[in-house]
N, C-alpha and C positions, 0 to 999 in steps of 0.2 A: 600724894606721891607725884601726881601730874604737875602740881605747882612747883615742886622742888626741881623736877626735870626741866620745866620751862625756865625757872630762875637760873639754873646752871647753864642752860643754852644761851640766855641773854648775857650772862657774865662772860662766857667763852667768846661770844660774838664781839663784845666790847673790848676784850683783851686782844683779840685778833685785829680789830680795827686800829687800836692804839699801836700795836707792833708794826702794822703796815705803814702808818704815818711816820714811824721812826726812820724809815728808809726812803722817804720821798726826796728826790733830787729836785731842786729848783735853782734858779739863777743865784739865789742868795744863800743857799746852804743845803745841808743834808739832814732832814728831820729837824731836831732841836739844835743841831750843831750849825750855827749861823755865822757867815762871814762877817767880820767886824767885831766879834767877841774878843774880850781881853783874855790873856792867858789864865788869869784867875777864874773867869767865868767858865772857860773850857775845863779847867781842873775840877771845878765844882760839878759840872755836868757829867764828866767822865768818872768822878769820884777817885781821881788819881792825880798826885803831884808829879810833875816832870820838870827837868831842867833844860833850858835852852842855852847852850854854851855861848852863843853869840850875843845873847842879851847881857852877859856879864863882861863882854869884851869892850872896854871903853877906849882902848888904845888903837886898834886897827879899824874901828868904825864899821864893823860888820853889822848890817842892819837887819838881815834876814836869817831865819833859822827854820829847820824842819824837825818834826818828831813823828815817829811811827808808833801809833797807838791803837787801841781797840775802842770802837764806838758801838755799843749794843751788840757786842760779840763779833763784829766784822773788823777787818784790818783797814785802817785809813792812814794816809800820810797827811799831816797837817803842816802848813807853811805859815810862819809868823813874820811880822815886820814891826820895826819900831814905830811907834806913834807918839810924837811929842805932844804933851798937853800943857807944858810950861817950859821956860828956858832950862835946858839940861835935865829935864824930867820926862821920862817916857814910860810907856807900857808896851808889852808885846801884844799885837792884835792879829787875829786869824785872817789871813788873806788868801789862803788856798786849801782846798780839800781834794784829795785824790783817793780813788778806790776802784775796786774791780769785783765787788760782790754782786752776784746775780740777784740778791735781795733788793738792791738799790735801783729804783725806777723813778721816772718822772710821774707826775699825776696822771698823765695819759698812757702810762705803761711802757715808755721807752727806756731801755736799759741794756744790759749786757746781752749780746746776740741780735740786737735790733739792726735792721738794714739801713744803710745811709740815706736812701730815698725817703723812708718814713720819717727820719729826723728832719730832713730838709722840708718836707711837706708840713710837719708839725710846727716848724719855726719859720714859716714863710714871711712873717712880719718883722723879722730880725735880720741883722747883717750876718750872713753865713759865709765862711771861708773854708775851703777844702784845699789841702796841700799834701804832697807826697811825703812820706816818712812820719815818724812820731816826733812832732815838734814840741819841745819842752825846755824851759829855762835857757832859751836862746841857743839851743843846740837841736840838730835834727838827727834822729836815729833812723838811718835808711835801711830799707829791706824790701823785698818783693811783697807786694800786697799791703804794705803799711801806709796808712794815711791818717791825717788829723782833720777833724771837722770841728770848726770853732763857731760858736753862736755868741754874738755880742749884742748887748743892749746898745743904746745910742751913746757910745763913749764920747763922741765929739761934743754933744750938747751937755753931757754930764760934766766934762772938764770945763766947758765954757761957763756953766752955771754953778760950779762948785759942788756937784753932787757926786755920790759914789757911783762907780761903774762896775758892772758885773759881766763875766764871761763864763760860758759853759763849754768845755772841750770834751769831745768824744774821740778816743783813740780807736782806730779801725784796723782790722786785719781782714783782707779780702772783702771789704765794704761792710763788715759786721763789727759792732761795738765790742771791744775787749776790756776797756777801762774808761773812766771818766775823770775829769778834773773840773773843779769850780774855782774861779779866781775873782778877786776883787781889787779894784784900785780905789782905795779909800781916801776921802778928803782928810786933810790934816785936822786933828782935834782942836788945834788952837784957833781955828777960824770960827 
């Protein structure tokens, strides 16, 4: 009987650890959902087919599109961009992930409700930018207590050396995290 209880405890601990990793935020993604994945890879991971209308639009040259989906039972907004791999041939690649679930945290435990100073201290080796308002998609949503804290890897050297560049954005209300966004500037697949 003791062996069965011990076995059940080990299985439960492994399941809990696996679930925790599903919600880890990093510069490159959220759990198994990684920036740079193709639409097909995301569909396989989420076990769901979805249509990105702009990927079908070849007249107006709309290159980006978003989809609101579920990842491991949490709501996420995914942003895709065309990535050309041959002349006039492209696939949609994941360049942004946005969420606000309290389950999502960095490996060091930063997430929804975290104070801005803890984030700055945790990422002191990165470029950090704080600005008033919720800055997103080239627009700023102003309001009392709203601010955006952006953490960037070395974008300048990434562009210079043809590497991918990643950004982590925390949206703050009264200096506490209310949501996050992960973004990528991906090098062209033709290179």
